[in-house]
N, C-alpha and C positions, 0 to 999 in steps of 0.2 A: 767339468764332467769327469767322474772317476774312472779308474781302469776297468771296473766291473761292468760299466754301462755302454762301452763304446770300443770298437775295434776299427783300425784303419788298415785294411789289407792292401791298399794301393800305394800309400806314401808319396814319394816324388814321381813315381811312374817312370816314363822314358825321359822326362825332361828334368834331369838332376841339376841342381844349382852348382855353379862354380864356387867352391868354398873359399877361393882367394887366400890360400894359405900363405903365411909369411915367406918372403923371398921367392915367390912363385913356385913353392914346393908342389910336387905332383902327388905326394903321399905324406900324410901325417901319421905317425906311429907313436902310440902311448903304451908303455909297459906299466902294468898294475900289479904290485906285490901285495897280496892279501895278508893282513895281520889278524889272525883268528885264534891262535894258540893261547889257551887259558880262558877263553870266553865260550868255548863249545859246551854242549850238553854234558853234564857230569853228575855223578852221585854226590860229590862234595858240594855242588851248588844246588842240590835239591831236585834234580831233574828225574831221578829214578833210573837212569841208565848212563853208560859211558859212550860218548860219541866215537865212531871209528871212521867216519867219512873222510876220504882223501888221506888214507894211511896205507900201509902195506897190507892191511887186512881186508878181506872181504867183509863188508859190513854185516852180513848174515851170521857171521861167526860170533859177534859180540853178544854176550848173555845179558838180557835185560834184568834189571833189579840187582845186579851184582857189579861192584866196582871192578873195572878192567884196567889193571895197572899197565899192561902192555900197550893198550890203545892210548892211555894217557901219556906214556913215555914217547910214543911215536909223534904225538902232537908236540911234546917238549923238545924233540929234536929240532923242530922248526924255530922255536924261540931261543934255544940254547946255542945252536950251531948254524942252521940254515939261513936265518935272517941276516947274519953277519956276512956269510959267504956271498949272498946275492947283493947286499948293499956295497960290499967291497968291490965286486966285479963292475958295477955301474960307476962307482967312484973312480976306479982305475981307468975306465973308458971315457970319463967325463960326460956321462949320459944321464939325463934326468929320468925319474920315474915317479909314479904316484903310489902312495901307500893307501890301500883300501883297508882302513883300520877299524876293527871293533874296539869300542871305547874301553871295555873291561880288560881286553888283552893289553892295551897300552898302559892302562892304569896299574896293572899288576907287574909291568916290566919297566921299572924305573930307569934302567940304563938305556933302554931303547927310547923311552920318552925324552931323555936328555939329549940323545943323538938327533932325534927329530927336531927338537928345539934348536940345537946347535947348527944343523945343516939346513934348517928351514924346508924340510921335505913337504911336498904337496900331499895333503891329506884329503881323502874322500871318506866320509863316515860309512862304515860297514855295519852300522847298528850298535846298540848297546852291548849285545851279545851276538854270537854266531848261532842264531836260532831262526826257525821258520816263521817269518812275519805273517804269512798267510794263515797261520793257525792262531794268531793272537786276536783276542777281542779288541775292538776299536780303542777302547779306553786304555787297555794295557799297551797296545802298540803306541799310542800317543805318549804314554809314560816312558816307554823305551826310547823314543825319539828325543824327548826332553832330557832324559838321563844321559844319553849319548852325547848330546851337545855340551851339557854341563861338565861331564867327565873329561872329554877331550880338551875343552877350554882350560880346565884345571891342570891337566897333564902336560899339555904342550904350549899353552899360553895364547892360543887363538881358537876360534870356533871353526868347525868344518863348513865349507861352502858347497860341497857336493855330497850326494847320498847314493848308496847302493846296498840294498839289504841282501841277505843270503838267498841265493837261488832265484827267488821271485817274490814280488811284493804281494800284499793283500789288495783287495778292492778299495781299501781306504788309504793306502800308503801315500799316494800322491796328493790327495786332499789334505792329509795331515801335515805333509811337508809345507804346503801352501799356508795352512792355518798357522803353523809354527813360525814361518817366515825365515828369511836369511839365507836360503839356499839358492845358488845360481843355476843348479842343474841337478838332475838325478840320472842314474845309469841303470834303472830298473827295467830295462828292455834289451832285446837281442835282435832287433828287427831291421837294422839298416847299417850301411857303411858310412853314414853321415849323420850329424846331429840334426834335430828337427824340433819345432815348437809345437806344443799342445795347449789347448784351452782347458784350464782346470778351474771350474766354477767362476769363469769370467776373468781369470788371470792367465797371462801368457807365461808358459813355463817351458824351459829348455830340457830336452832329453838327449843325452849323449849315450848311445847304445853301447852296451858291454858285450862280452863274447864268452861262450863256452866252447866255441870252435877252436880258436887260437888260445889254447889253455893247457897248462901242464896237468890238469885234472884227468887227461887221457892216459896218464900213467897208472891210474887206479880206478878200476881194475884192468885197464887197457883202453884203447888198442896200442898205446905206446909201450914198447918193451925196452928200447935202447935209446941212447941220446941221438943216434942216427935217425930214428923214427921221428923224434921231436924236431930235429933240425930240418929234415926233408919236408915235413908237413908245413912248418912255419915258413921255410924258404919258398915253397911253392905258392903259398898264399901271398907272401910279400911280392913275389915276381909277377903274379897275375894282377894284383892291385897296382903295381908299378907300371905294368903294361897298359892297363886301363887309364892310368893317370895322365898319360900323354894327351888324352882328349877329355877325360872326366875324372879329375882328382878325387881321391877318397881318403878315408880314415881307417886305420887298423889298430885295434886294441889287442894286447897280448896279456893274458892272465897268468900270474905266477903265484905259487904258494911255497912258503919257506920250508915246510915239512915235506914237500914233493920235489920241486926243482932244486932245493938246497942241498940235496945229496950229491956227493962228488961226481958220480958217473953221469948224472943228469945235467949238472952244470956245464959239462963239456959241450953238450948240444946247444945250450943257450949261448955259450961263448962263441961257437962257430956261427950261429945265426947272427949275432951282433957283428962278427967279422964280415959276413955277407952284406949286411945293411951298409956297413961303412964303405963298401966299394961302389956305392951308388950315389950320384949327385941328385939334388932335388928332393931330398927326404928331410922332413921336419920331425925329429925325435923330440917329443914334448911332454909336458905335464898335462894332466886332464883339465886342470883349472885354466891352463893357457888356451886349450880348445874352447872351453866355456866362454872365457872373456873375449876371444876372437869372434865367436859366433854372436855374442851379445853386441859387439861393436860393429860388425860388418854384415850381419844377416838378421836384422830386426824382423820380428813377426809382421806379417801382412804386407811386406814390401816386395 
């Protein structure tokens, strides 16, 4: 049953399952670094306008029909500088993270693709390009999914097992993922603090909800103004979920963008948030694929 025909506004209700996280953790936290730069809407790729979403600009400023070199260069900050700053921080801390990667962005960044292969980073496919899937005709969307799989497989040596398209899926996205096959989960939902199973045309399919709440996107155009804003917001969310975890363990996703959090003043808030997490026992900092495999193993549908 596709996303356009059915809504579940109840979910687990009051009787939430015990996720049974490894080592009896009371909170699983997954950091997701979105790799989008170079795959966004652009004049050069025939889209008719320059993308400015999640940059220092108000998107209303961008002139349609004209190439905006300033907007392009703000995206380039992420791929040239920000991505390395974020990856270095997590490597210094010995912490895993997931790369929510647009296939075209990785294909155009050979050095990043080489590092992904070398470090074996967890990849969730963020689409062929960073475009609105809900605007794509079904056949076009199917081609985007197939091209994304082929491109990432060629760039990094393995196919993606997870999927999360830009902002929101179309009514056909989940059906197309099942038709294509090979995906262990998608993250095209924002509706829970735990994974859950859905029936897609008679096939059990896992959803691991993503977030726009715990996300550096709040830097553009706000409400975050400083790294202290970022740290306080995320620390408060972590503390509340950690408090709940004593009797009802949950999952926390944290969304990052290299062109946003990758600026020095913003990195300081992320680093302090990681410091805060490190002072707590019972926290499983993990990859998204680890959550998917754990749920497949320990929480089979209909059990």
